[in-house]
PDB file of the backbone (N, CA, C, O) and the ligand in Angstrom, with CONECT records:
HET     ZN  A 101       1
ATOM      1  N   MET A   1     -15.901  -4.555   2.565  1.00  0.00           N
ATOM      2  CA  MET A   1     -14.817  -5.034   3.458  1.00  0.00           C
ATOM      3  C   MET A   1     -13.546  -4.246   3.120  1.00  0.00           C
ATOM      4  O   MET A   1     -13.167  -4.157   1.952  1.00  0.00           O
ATOM      5  N   SER A   2     -12.891  -3.677   4.131  1.00  0.00           N
ATOM      6  CA  SER A   2     -11.656  -2.962   3.892  1.00  0.00           C
ATOM      7  C   SER A   2     -10.525  -3.961   3.622  1.00  0.00           C
ATOM      8  O   SER A   2     -10.611  -5.121   4.024  1.00  0.00           O
ATOM      9  N   PRO A   3      -9.480  -3.515   2.951  1.00  0.00           N
ATOM     10  CA  PRO A   3      -8.366  -4.433   2.661  1.00  0.00           C
ATOM     11  C   PRO A   3      -7.804  -5.101   3.917  1.00  0.00           C
ATOM     12  O   PRO A   3      -7.496  -6.292   3.899  1.00  0.00           O
ATOM     13  N   SER A   4      -7.670  -4.341   5.006  1.00  0.00           N
ATOM     14  CA  SER A   4      -7.062  -4.953   6.192  1.00  0.00           C
ATOM     15  C   SER A   4      -7.919  -6.054   6.786  1.00  0.00           C
ATOM     16  O   SER A   4      -7.404  -7.053   7.289  1.00  0.00           O
ATOM     17  N   GLU A   5      -9.269  -5.864   6.725  1.00  0.00           N
ATOM     18  CA  GLU A   5     -10.157  -6.910   7.225  1.00  0.00           C
ATOM     19  C   GLU A   5     -10.038  -8.165   6.363  1.00  0.00           C
ATOM     20  O   GLU A   5     -10.034  -9.288   6.866  1.00  0.00           O
ATOM     21  N   SER A   6      -9.942  -7.945   5.062  1.00  0.00           N
ATOM     22  CA  SER A   6      -9.792  -9.057   4.130  1.00  0.00           C
ATOM     23  C   SER A   6      -8.491  -9.806   4.406  1.00  0.00           C
ATOM     24  O   SER A   6      -8.479 -11.037   4.398  1.00  0.00           O
ATOM     25  N   CYS A   7      -7.402  -9.089   4.648  1.00  0.00           N
ATOM     26  CA  CYS A   7      -6.137  -9.718   4.966  1.00  0.00           C
ATOM     27  C   CYS A   7      -6.229 -10.511   6.256  1.00  0.00           C
ATOM     28  O   CYS A   7      -5.766 -11.649   6.341  1.00  0.00           O
ATOM     29  N   HIS A   8      -6.825  -9.899   7.245  1.00  0.00           N
ATOM     30  CA  HIS A   8      -6.916 -10.568   8.550  1.00  0.00           C
ATOM     31  C   HIS A   8      -7.661 -11.892   8.421  1.00  0.00           C
ATOM     32  O   HIS A   8      -7.245 -12.906   8.983  1.00  0.00           O
ATOM     33  N   HIS A   9      -8.765 -11.875   7.677  1.00  0.00           N
ATOM     34  CA  HIS A   9      -9.572 -13.068   7.458  1.00  0.00           C
ATOM     35  C   HIS A   9      -8.723 -14.181   6.804  1.00  0.00           C
ATOM     36  O   HIS A   9      -8.779 -15.344   7.204  1.00  0.00           O
ATOM     37  N   LEU A  10      -7.943 -13.786   5.794  1.00  0.00           N
ATOM     38  CA  LEU A  10      -7.160 -14.776   5.050  1.00  0.00           C
ATOM     39  C   LEU A  10      -5.931 -15.233   5.801  1.00  0.00           C
ATOM     40  O   LEU A  10      -5.510 -16.382   5.669  1.00  0.00           O
ATOM     41  N   LEU A  11      -5.343 -14.330   6.600  1.00  0.00           N
ATOM     42  CA  LEU A  11      -4.146 -14.703   7.342  1.00  0.00           C
ATOM     43  C   LEU A  11      -4.420 -15.856   8.310  1.00  0.00           C
ATOM     44  O   LEU A  11      -3.535 -16.656   8.611  1.00  0.00           O
ATOM     45  N   ASP A  12      -5.650 -15.922   8.782  1.00  0.00           N
ATOM     46  CA  ASP A  12      -6.010 -17.044   9.663  1.00  0.00           C
ATOM     47  C   ASP A  12      -5.889 -18.369   8.939  1.00  0.00           C
ATOM     48  O   ASP A  12      -5.655 -19.399   9.571  1.00  0.00           O
ATOM     49  N   SER A  13      -6.044 -18.359   7.619  1.00  0.00           N
ATOM     50  CA  SER A  13      -6.008 -19.606   6.833  1.00  0.00           C
ATOM     51  C   SER A  13      -4.651 -19.918   6.244  1.00  0.00           C
ATOM     52  O   SER A  13      -4.445 -20.976   5.650  1.00  0.00           O
ATOM     53  N   LEU A  14      -3.707 -18.971   6.416  1.00  0.00           N
ATOM     54  CA  LEU A  14      -2.394 -19.105   5.721  1.00  0.00           C
ATOM     55  C   LEU A  14      -1.650 -20.371   6.103  1.00  0.00           C
ATOM     56  O   LEU A  14      -1.111 -21.039   5.221  1.00  0.00           O
ATOM     57  N   SER A  15      -1.596 -20.727   7.370  1.00  0.00           N
ATOM     58  CA  SER A  15      -0.791 -21.880   7.755  1.00  0.00           C
ATOM     59  C   SER A  15      -1.423 -23.161   7.181  1.00  0.00           C
ATOM     60  O   SER A  15      -0.715 -24.070   6.748  1.00  0.00           O
ATOM     61  N   ALA A  16      -2.762 -23.219   7.184  1.00  0.00           N
ATOM     62  CA  ALA A  16      -3.442 -24.382   6.578  1.00  0.00           C
ATOM     63  C   ALA A  16      -3.170 -24.416   5.070  1.00  0.00           C
ATOM     64  O   ALA A  16      -2.997 -25.484   4.483  1.00  0.00           O
ATOM     65  N   TYR A  17      -3.135 -23.235   4.456  1.00  0.00           N
ATOM     66  CA  TYR A  17      -2.865 -23.160   3.013  1.00  0.00           C
ATOM     67  C   TYR A  17      -1.457 -23.689   2.709  1.00  0.00           C
ATOM     68  O   TYR A  17      -1.282 -24.489   1.789  1.00  0.00           O
ATOM     69  N   VAL A  18      -0.456 -23.246   3.477  1.00  0.00           N
ATOM     70  CA  VAL A  18       0.927 -23.650   3.248  1.00  0.00           C
ATOM     71  C   VAL A  18       1.047 -25.172   3.489  1.00  0.00           C
ATOM     72  O   VAL A  18       1.801 -25.850   2.790  1.00  0.00           O
ATOM     73  N   ASP A  19       0.323 -25.692   4.453  1.00  0.00           N
ATOM     74  CA  ASP A  19       0.368 -27.142   4.717  1.00  0.00           C
ATOM     75  C   ASP A  19      -0.452 -27.956   3.735  1.00  0.00           C
ATOM     76  O   ASP A  19      -0.450 -29.186   3.796  1.00  0.00           O
ATOM     77  N   GLY A  20      -1.163 -27.279   2.816  1.00  0.00           N
ATOM     78  CA  GLY A  20      -1.985 -27.961   1.844  1.00  0.00           C
ATOM     79  C   GLY A  20      -3.252 -28.565   2.461  1.00  0.00           C
ATOM     80  O   GLY A  20      -3.811 -29.528   1.937  1.00  0.00           O
ATOM     81  N   GLU A  21      -3.696 -27.981   3.587  1.00  0.00           N
ATOM     82  CA  GLU A  21      -4.863 -28.533   4.283  1.00  0.00           C
ATOM     83  C   GLU A  21      -6.121 -27.700   4.077  1.00  0.00           C
ATOM     84  O   GLU A  21      -7.177 -27.998   4.634  1.00  0.00           O
ATOM     85  N   LEU A  22      -5.991 -26.642   3.263  1.00  0.00           N
ATOM     86  CA  LEU A  22      -7.115 -25.757   3.068  1.00  0.00           C
ATOM     87  C   LEU A  22      -8.042 -26.321   1.987  1.00  0.00           C
ATOM     88  O   LEU A  22      -7.577 -26.929   1.023  1.00  0.00           O
ATOM     89  N   SER A  23      -9.370 -26.116   2.151  1.00  0.00           N
ATOM     90  CA  SER A  23     -10.317 -26.580   1.126  1.00  0.00           C
ATOM     91  C   SER A  23     -10.051 -25.846  -0.183  1.00  0.00           C
ATOM     92  O   SER A  23      -9.474 -24.758  -0.202  1.00  0.00           O
ATOM     93  N   GLU A  24     -10.490 -26.473  -1.283  1.00  0.00           N
ATOM     94  CA  GLU A  24     -10.256 -25.895  -2.592  1.00  0.00           C
ATOM     95  C   GLU A  24     -10.823 -24.489  -2.734  1.00  0.00           C
ATOM     96  O   GLU A  24     -10.192 -23.595  -3.298  1.00  0.00           O
ATOM     97  N   ALA A  25     -12.054 -24.318  -2.194  1.00  0.00           N
ATOM     98  CA  ALA A  25     -12.718 -23.016  -2.300  1.00  0.00           C
ATOM     99  C   ALA A  25     -11.904 -21.932  -1.586  1.00  0.00           C
ATOM    100  O   ALA A  25     -11.725 -20.829  -2.102  1.00  0.00           O
ATOM    101  N   LEU A  26     -11.419 -22.272  -0.389  1.00  0.00           N
ATOM    102  CA  LEU A  26     -10.645 -21.280   0.363  1.00  0.00           C
ATOM    103  C   LEU A  26      -9.282 -21.020  -0.290  1.00  0.00           C
ATOM    104  O   LEU A  26      -8.784 -19.894  -0.279  1.00  0.00           O
ATOM    105  N   CYS A  27      -8.685 -22.080  -0.860  1.00  0.00           N
ATOM    106  CA  CYS A  27      -7.432 -21.893  -1.613  1.00  0.00           C
ATOM    107  C   CYS A  27      -7.605 -20.917  -2.725  1.00  0.00           C
ATOM    108  O   CYS A  27      -6.770 -20.034  -2.920  1.00  0.00           O
ATOM    109  N   ARG A  28      -8.703 -21.061  -3.480  1.00  0.00           N
ATOM    110  CA  ARG A  28      -8.947 -20.136  -4.608  1.00  0.00           C
ATOM    111  C   ARG A  28      -9.147 -18.712  -4.093  1.00  0.00           C
ATOM    112  O   ARG A  28      -8.623 -17.758  -4.669  1.00  0.00           O
ATOM    113  N   GLU A  29      -9.896 -18.577  -3.023  1.00  0.00           N
ATOM    114  CA  GLU A  29     -10.126 -17.250  -2.442  1.00  0.00           C
ATOM    115  C   GLU A  29      -8.809 -16.615  -2.025  1.00  0.00           C
ATOM    116  O   GLU A  29      -8.555 -15.439  -2.285  1.00  0.00           O
ATOM    117  N   LEU A  30      -7.972 -17.424  -1.368  1.00  0.00           N
ATOM    118  CA  LEU A  30      -6.684 -16.953  -0.915  1.00  0.00           C
ATOM    119  C   LEU A  30      -5.775 -16.552  -2.051  1.00  0.00           C
ATOM    120  O   LEU A  30      -5.107 -15.520  -1.996  1.00  0.00           O
ATOM    121  N   GLU A  31      -5.755 -17.393  -3.100  1.00  0.00           N
ATOM    122  CA  GLU A  31      -4.887 -17.123  -4.258  1.00  0.00           C
ATOM    123  C   GLU A  31      -5.345 -15.863  -5.000  1.00  0.00           C
ATOM    124  O   GLU A  31      -4.519 -15.087  -5.482  1.00  0.00           O
ATOM    125  N   ARG A  32      -6.694 -15.659  -5.092  1.00  0.00           N
ATOM    126  CA  ARG A  32      -7.182 -14.410  -5.702  1.00  0.00           C
ATOM    127  C   ARG A  32      -6.699 -13.229  -4.889  1.00  0.00           C
ATOM    128  O   ARG A  32      -6.241 -12.238  -5.457  1.00  0.00           O
ATOM    129  N   HIS A  33      -6.789 -13.309  -3.593  1.00  0.00           N
ATOM    130  CA  HIS A  33      -6.350 -12.217  -2.743  1.00  0.00           C
ATOM    131  C   HIS A  33      -4.833 -12.001  -2.879  1.00  0.00           C
ATOM    132  O   HIS A  33      -4.376 -10.861  -2.965  1.00  0.00           O
ATOM    133  N   LEU A  34      -4.054 -13.097  -2.899  1.00  0.00           N
ATOM    134  CA  LEU A  34      -2.610 -12.968  -3.003  1.00  0.00           C
ATOM    135  C   LEU A  34      -2.198 -12.266  -4.314  1.00  0.00           C
ATOM    136  O   LEU A  34      -1.187 -11.566  -4.366  1.00  0.00           O
ATOM    137  N   ALA A  35      -2.999 -12.469  -5.355  1.00  0.00           N
ATOM    138  CA  ALA A  35      -2.676 -11.871  -6.650  1.00  0.00           C
ATOM    139  C   ALA A  35      -2.644 -10.348  -6.547  1.00  0.00           C
ATOM    140  O   ALA A  35      -1.839  -9.712  -7.228  1.00  0.00           O
ATOM    141  N   ASP A  36      -3.503  -9.740  -5.708  1.00  0.00           N
ATOM    142  CA  ASP A  36      -3.440  -8.274  -5.596  1.00  0.00           C
ATOM    143  C   ASP A  36      -2.968  -7.765  -4.260  1.00  0.00           C
ATOM    144  O   ASP A  36      -3.062  -6.563  -4.012  1.00  0.00           O
ATOM    145  N   CYS A  37      -2.475  -8.597  -3.402  1.00  0.00           N
ATOM    146  CA  CYS A  37      -2.048  -8.087  -2.106  1.00  0.00           C
ATOM    147  C   CYS A  37      -0.592  -8.456  -1.831  1.00  0.00           C
ATOM    148  O   CYS A  37      -0.273  -9.591  -1.478  1.00  0.00           O
ATOM    149  N   GLU A  38       0.278  -7.464  -2.003  1.00  0.00           N
ATOM    150  CA  GLU A  38       1.696  -7.727  -1.826  1.00  0.00           C
ATOM    151  C   GLU A  38       2.013  -8.091  -0.362  1.00  0.00           C
ATOM    152  O   GLU A  38       2.857  -8.947  -0.098  1.00  0.00           O
ATOM    153  N   ASP A  39       1.340  -7.442   0.565  1.00  0.00           N
ATOM    154  CA  ASP A  39       1.589  -7.709   1.981  1.00  0.00           C
ATOM    155  C   ASP A  39       1.425  -9.176   2.310  1.00  0.00           C
ATOM    156  O   ASP A  39       2.260  -9.765   2.997  1.00  0.00           O
ATOM    157  N   CYS A  40       0.336  -9.773   1.813  1.00  0.00           N
ATOM    158  CA  CYS A  40       0.072 -11.168   2.109  1.00  0.00           C
ATOM    159  C   CYS A  40       1.032 -12.080   1.364  1.00  0.00           C
ATOM    160  O   CYS A  40       1.376 -13.149   1.867  1.00  0.00           O
ATOM    161  N   ARG A  41       1.472 -11.680   0.174  1.00  0.00           N
ATOM    162  CA  ARG A  41       2.467 -12.480  -0.556  1.00  0.00           C
ATOM    163  C   ARG A  41       3.769 -12.581   0.256  1.00  0.00           C
ATOM    164  O   ARG A  41       4.383 -13.643   0.353  1.00  0.00           O
ATOM    165  N   VAL A  42       4.166 -11.437   0.835  1.00  0.00           N
ATOM    166  CA  VAL A  42       5.387 -11.413   1.671  1.00  0.00           C
ATOM    167  C   VAL A  42       5.189 -12.336   2.870  1.00  0.00           C
ATOM    168  O   VAL A  42       6.086 -13.097   3.231  1.00  0.00           O
ATOM    169  N   VAL A  43       4.009 -12.263   3.482  1.00  0.00           N
ATOM    170  CA  VAL A  43       3.755 -13.101   4.671  1.00  0.00           C
ATOM    171  C   VAL A  43       3.828 -14.592   4.299  1.00  0.00           C
ATOM    172  O   VAL A  43       4.436 -15.389   5.012  1.00  0.00           O
ATOM    173  N   ILE A  44       3.213 -14.945   3.197  1.00  0.00           N
ATOM    174  CA  ILE A  44       3.178 -16.354   2.824  1.00  0.00           C
ATOM    175  C   ILE A  44       4.566 -16.857   2.374  1.00  0.00           C
ATOM    176  O   ILE A  44       4.915 -18.011   2.621  1.00  0.00           O
ATOM    177  N   ASP A  45       5.336 -16.010   1.731  1.00  0.00           N
ATOM    178  CA  ASP A  45       6.709 -16.388   1.363  1.00  0.00           C
ATOM    179  C   ASP A  45       7.554 -16.681   2.606  1.00  0.00           C
ATOM    180  O   ASP A  45       8.274 -17.677   2.672  1.00  0.00           O
ATOM    181  N   THR A  46       7.443 -15.787   3.582  1.00  0.00           N
ATOM    182  CA  THR A  46       8.188 -15.949   4.815  1.00  0.00           C
ATOM    183  C   THR A  46       7.759 -17.234   5.536  1.00  0.00           C
ATOM    184  O   THR A  46       8.589 -17.989   6.043  1.00  0.00           O
ATOM    185  N   LEU A  47       6.448 -17.457   5.567  1.00  0.00           N
ATOM    186  CA  LEU A  47       5.926 -18.635   6.234  1.00  0.00           C
ATOM    187  C   LEU A  47       6.401 -19.913   5.538  1.00  0.00           C
ATOM    188  O   LEU A  47       6.769 -20.882   6.202  1.00  0.00           O
ATOM    189  N   LYS A  48       6.392 -19.916   4.220  1.00  0.00           N
ATOM    190  CA  LYS A  48       6.883 -21.104   3.474  1.00  0.00           C
ATOM    191  C   LYS A  48       8.344 -21.370   3.739  1.00  0.00           C
ATOM    192  O   LYS A  48       8.745 -22.519   3.927  1.00  0.00           O
ATOM    193  N   LYS A  49       9.162 -20.297   3.757  1.00  0.00           N
ATOM    194  CA  LYS A  49      10.585 -20.453   4.019  1.00  0.00           C
ATOM    195  C   LYS A  49      10.820 -21.006   5.421  1.00  0.00           C
ATOM    196  O   LYS A  49      11.665 -21.878   5.618  1.00  0.00           O
ATOM    197  N   THR A  50      10.065 -20.491   6.396  1.00  0.00           N
ATOM    198  CA  THR A  50      10.206 -20.935   7.771  1.00  0.00           C
ATOM    199  C   THR A  50       9.842 -22.415   7.864  1.00  0.00           C
ATOM    200  O   THR A  50      10.534 -23.175   8.542  1.00  0.00           O
ATOM    201  N   ILE A  51       8.780 -22.831   7.202  1.00  0.00           N
ATOM    202  CA  ILE A  51       8.362 -24.221   7.276  1.00  0.00           C
ATOM    203  C   ILE A  51       9.359 -25.145   6.596  1.00  0.00           C
ATOM    204  O   ILE A  51       9.616 -26.248   7.076  1.00  0.00           O
ATOM    205  N   GLU A  52       9.927 -24.689   5.462  1.00  0.00           N
ATOM    206  CA  GLU A  52      10.920 -25.489   4.766  1.00  0.00           C
ATOM    207  C   GLU A  52      12.150 -25.699   5.658  1.00  0.00           C
ATOM    208  O   GLU A  52      12.680 -26.805   5.757  1.00  0.00           O
ATOM    209  N   LEU A  53      12.587 -24.621   6.296  1.00  0.00           N
ATOM    210  CA  LEU A  53      13.733 -24.689   7.197  1.00  0.00           C
ATOM    211  C   LEU A  53      13.461 -25.666   8.325  1.00  0.00           C
ATOM    212  O   LEU A  53      14.314 -26.477   8.686  1.00  0.00           O
ATOM    213  N   TYR A  54      12.263 -25.577   8.872  1.00  0.00           N
ATOM    214  CA  TYR A  54      11.852 -26.413   9.986  1.00  0.00           C
ATOM    215  C   TYR A  54      11.859 -27.888   9.563  1.00  0.00           C
ATOM    216  O   TYR A  54      12.332 -28.757  10.295  1.00  0.00           O
ATOM    217  N   ARG A  55      11.328 -28.145   8.372  1.00  0.00           N
ATOM    218  CA  ARG A  55      11.272 -29.550   7.891  1.00  0.00           C
ATOM    219  C   ARG A  55      12.663 -30.100   7.637  1.00  0.00           C
ATOM    220  O   ARG A  55      12.927 -31.267   7.928  1.00  0.00           O
ATOM    221  N   GLU A  56      13.584 -29.260   7.086  1.00  0.00           N
ATOM    222  CA  GLU A  56      14.963 -29.703   6.859  1.00  0.00           C
ATOM    223  C   GLU A  56      15.638 -30.077   8.175  1.00  0.00           C
ATOM    224  O   GLU A  56      16.380 -31.056   8.260  1.00  0.00           O
ATOM    225  N   THR A  57      15.358 -29.262   9.208  1.00  0.00           N
ATOM    226  CA  THR A  57      15.948 -29.496  10.511  1.00  0.00           C
ATOM    227  C   THR A  57      15.442 -30.839  11.090  1.00  0.00           C
ATOM    228  O   THR A  57      16.221 -31.592  11.674  1.00  0.00           O
ATOM    229  N   ILE A  58      14.158 -31.127  10.928  1.00  0.00           N
ATOM    230  CA  ILE A  58      13.561 -32.357  11.430  1.00  0.00           C
ATOM    231  C   ILE A  58      14.127 -33.547  10.647  1.00  0.00           C
ATOM    232  O   ILE A  58      14.433 -34.591  11.223  1.00  0.00           O
ATOM    233  N   ALA A  59      14.258 -33.376   9.339  1.00  0.00           N
ATOM    234  CA  ALA A  59      14.669 -34.472   8.477  1.00  0.00           C
ATOM    235  C   ALA A  59      16.099 -34.903   8.749  1.00  0.00           C
ATOM    236  O   ALA A  59      16.435 -36.080   8.616  1.00  0.00           O
ATOM    237  N   GLU A  60      16.957 -33.934   9.137  1.00  0.00           N
ATOM    238  CA  GLU A  60      18.366 -34.260   9.348  1.00  0.00           C
ATOM    239  C   GLU A  60      18.797 -33.826  10.732  1.00  0.00           C
ATOM    240  O   GLU A  60      19.533 -32.850  10.875  1.00  0.00           O
ATOM    241  N   PRO A  61      18.353 -34.527  11.740  1.00  0.00           N
ATOM    242  CA  PRO A  61      18.766 -34.163  13.081  1.00  0.00           C
ATOM    243  C   PRO A  61      20.243 -34.427  13.275  1.00  0.00           C
ATOM    244  O   PRO A  61      20.736 -35.516  12.981  1.00  0.00           O
ATOM    245  N   GLU A  62      20.942 -33.426  13.770  1.00  0.00           N
ATOM    246  CA  GLU A  62      22.368 -33.629  13.963  1.00  0.00           C
ATOM    247  C   GLU A  62      22.626 -34.082  15.383  1.00  0.00           C
ATOM    248  O   GLU A  62      22.498 -33.296  16.322  1.00  0.00           O
ATOM    249  N   VAL A  63      22.981 -35.320  15.547  1.00  0.00           N
ATOM    250  CA  VAL A  63      23.282 -35.843  16.875  1.00  0.00           C
ATOM    251  C   VAL A  63      24.798 -35.894  17.005  1.00  0.00           C
ATOM    252  O   VAL A  63      25.444 -36.686  16.319  1.00  0.00           O
ATOM    253  N   PRO A  64      25.382 -35.067  17.871  1.00  0.00           N
ATOM    254  CA  PRO A  64      26.834 -35.076  18.024  1.00  0.00           C
ATOM    255  C   PRO A  64      27.327 -36.458  18.465  1.00  0.00           C
ATOM    256  O   PRO A  64      26.632 -37.186  19.174  1.00  0.00           O
ATOM    257  N   ALA A  65      28.540 -36.798  18.031  1.00  0.00           N
ATOM    258  CA  ALA A  65      29.118 -38.116  18.300  1.00  0.00           C
ATOM    259  C   ALA A  65      29.150 -38.442  19.787  1.00  0.00           C
ATOM    260  O   ALA A  65      28.878 -39.579  20.173  1.00  0.00           O
ATOM    261  N   ASP A  66      29.483 -37.446  20.642  1.00  0.00           N
ATOM    262  CA  ASP A  66      29.592 -37.730  22.068  1.00  0.00           C
ATOM    263  C   ASP A  66      28.230 -38.013  22.688  1.00  0.00           C
ATOM    264  O   ASP A  66      28.115 -38.833  23.599  1.00  0.00           O
ATOM    265  N   VAL A  67      27.209 -37.341  22.197  1.00  0.00           N
ATOM    266  CA  VAL A  67      25.865 -37.607  22.682  1.00  0.00           C
ATOM    267  C   VAL A  67      25.442 -39.013  22.295  1.00  0.00           C
ATOM    268  O   VAL A  67      24.811 -39.721  23.080  1.00  0.00           O
ATOM    269  N   ARG A  68      25.790 -39.409  21.090  1.00  0.00           N
ATOM    270  CA  ARG A  68      25.456 -40.736  20.581  1.00  0.00           C
ATOM    271  C   ARG A  68      26.194 -41.796  21.418  1.00  0.00           C
ATOM    272  O   ARG A  68      25.623 -42.826  21.774  1.00  0.00           O
ATOM    273  N   ALA A  69      27.481 -41.521  21.728  1.00  0.00           N
ATOM    274  CA  ALA A  69      28.265 -42.469  22.507  1.00  0.00           C
ATOM    275  C   ALA A  69      27.652 -42.621  23.914  1.00  0.00           C
ATOM    276  O   ALA A  69      27.545 -43.740  24.417  1.00  0.00           O
ATOM    277  N   ARG A  70      27.249 -41.502  24.556  1.00  0.00           N
ATOM    278  CA  ARG A  70      26.637 -41.592  25.892  1.00  0.00           C
ATOM    279  C   ARG A  70      25.329 -42.353  25.839  1.00  0.00           C
ATOM    280  O   ARG A  70      25.009 -43.121  26.746  1.00  0.00           O
ATOM    281  N   LEU A  71      24.580 -42.140  24.782  1.00  0.00           N
ATOM    282  CA  LEU A  71      23.303 -42.835  24.621  1.00  0.00           C
ATOM    283  C   LEU A  71      23.524 -44.340  24.489  1.00  0.00           C
ATOM    284  O   LEU A  71      22.812 -45.138  25.098  1.00  0.00           O
ATOM    285  N   PHE A  72      24.533 -44.725  23.675  1.00  0.00           N
ATOM    286  CA  PHE A  72      24.835 -46.142  23.489  1.00  0.00           C
ATOM    287  C   PHE A  72      25.311 -46.750  24.771  1.00  0.00           C
ATOM    288  O   PHE A  72      24.968 -47.895  25.064  1.00  0.00           O
ATOM    289  N   GLN A  73      26.117 -46.010  25.579  1.00  0.00           N
ATOM    290  CA  GLN A  73      26.582 -46.511  26.861  1.00  0.00           C
ATOM    291  C   GLN A  73      25.405 -46.751  27.784  1.00  0.00           C
ATOM    292  O   GLN A  73      25.300 -47.797  28.425  1.00  0.00           O
ATOM    293  N   ARG A  74      24.524 -45.770  27.842  1.00  0.00           N
ATOM    294  CA  ARG A  74      23.343 -45.865  28.674  1.00  0.00           C
ATOM    295  C   ARG A  74      22.530 -47.086  28.337  1.00  0.00           C
ATOM    296  O   ARG A  74      21.960 -47.733  29.217  1.00  0.00           O
ATOM    297  N   LEU A  75      22.477 -47.400  27.058  1.00  0.00           N
ATOM    298  CA  LEU A  75      21.689 -48.541  26.594  1.00  0.00           C
ATOM    299  C   LEU A  75      22.504 -49.846  26.579  1.00  0.00           C
ATOM    300  O   LEU A  75      22.038 -50.880  26.101  1.00  0.00           O
ATOM    301  N   LYS A  76      23.736 -49.768  27.116  1.00  0.00           N
ATOM    302  CA  LYS A  76      24.621 -50.948  27.137  1.00  0.00           C
ATOM    303  C   LYS A  76      24.898 -51.472  25.721  1.00  0.00           C
ATOM    304  O   LYS A  76      24.981 -52.676  25.474  1.00  0.00           O
ATOM    305  N   LEU A  77      25.031 -50.542  24.840  1.00  0.00           N
ATOM    306  CA  LEU A  77      25.256 -50.925  23.439  1.00  0.00           C
ATOM    307  C   LEU A  77      26.662 -50.500  22.992  1.00  0.00           C
ATOM    308  O   LEU A  77      26.954 -50.494  21.796  1.00  0.00           O
ATOM    309  N   GLU A  78      27.543 -50.143  23.958  1.00  0.00           N
ATOM    310  CA  GLU A  78      28.817 -49.576  23.576  1.00  0.00           C
ATOM    311  C   GLU A  78      29.655 -50.542  22.714  1.00  0.00           C
ATOM    312  O   GLU A  78      30.499 -50.100  21.935  1.00  0.00           O
ATOM    313  N   ASP A  79      29.425 -51.839  22.853  1.00  0.00           N
ATOM    314  CA  ASP A  79      30.141 -52.816  22.031  1.00  0.00           C
ATOM    315  C   ASP A  79      29.809 -52.681  20.541  1.00  0.00           C
ATOM    316  O   ASP A  79      30.559 -53.124  19.672  1.00  0.00           O
ATOM    317  N   TYR A  80      28.672 -52.061  20.283  1.00  0.00           N
ATOM    318  CA  TYR A  80      28.237 -51.906  18.893  1.00  0.00           C
ATOM    319  C   TYR A  80      28.764 -50.645  18.269  1.00  0.00           C
ATOM    320  O   TYR A  80      28.590 -50.433  17.069  1.00  0.00           O
ATOM    321  N   LEU A  81      29.417 -49.784  19.064  1.00  0.00           N
ATOM    322  CA  LEU A  81      29.969 -48.532  18.511  1.00  0.00           C
ATOM    323  C   LEU A  81      31.111 -48.847  17.559  1.00  0.00           C
ATOM    324  O   LEU A  81      31.880 -49.783  17.775  1.00  0.00           O
ATOM    325  N   ASP A  82      31.208 -48.055  16.510  1.00  0.00           N
ATOM    326  CA  ASP A  82      32.333 -48.305  15.573  1.00  0.00           C
ATOM    327  C   ASP A  82      33.575 -47.508  15.997  1.00  0.00           C
ATOM    328  O   ASP A  82      34.612 -47.585  15.340  1.00  0.00           O
TER     329      ASP A  82
HETATM  330 ZN    ZN A 101      -3.780  -9.203   2.036  1.00  0.00          ZN2+
END
């Protein structure tokens, strides 16, 4: 198997790996490959950073005050606004 074929095979599993959904056997295979393949290490680093950023955005949704006020008005909850 050429290196590029090996990378292609493993790249399909990368998102499952980052999510912790990959089987143990595949994790070990991927980690062995990552140990000697800088290209895939770069890909997985980028993917992890992207996912972390995405999770932070989901965890702390920024709802502007005016949007919140309109939403409360729509729901007839304006009396509860501080
Ligand atoms: Zn690779």
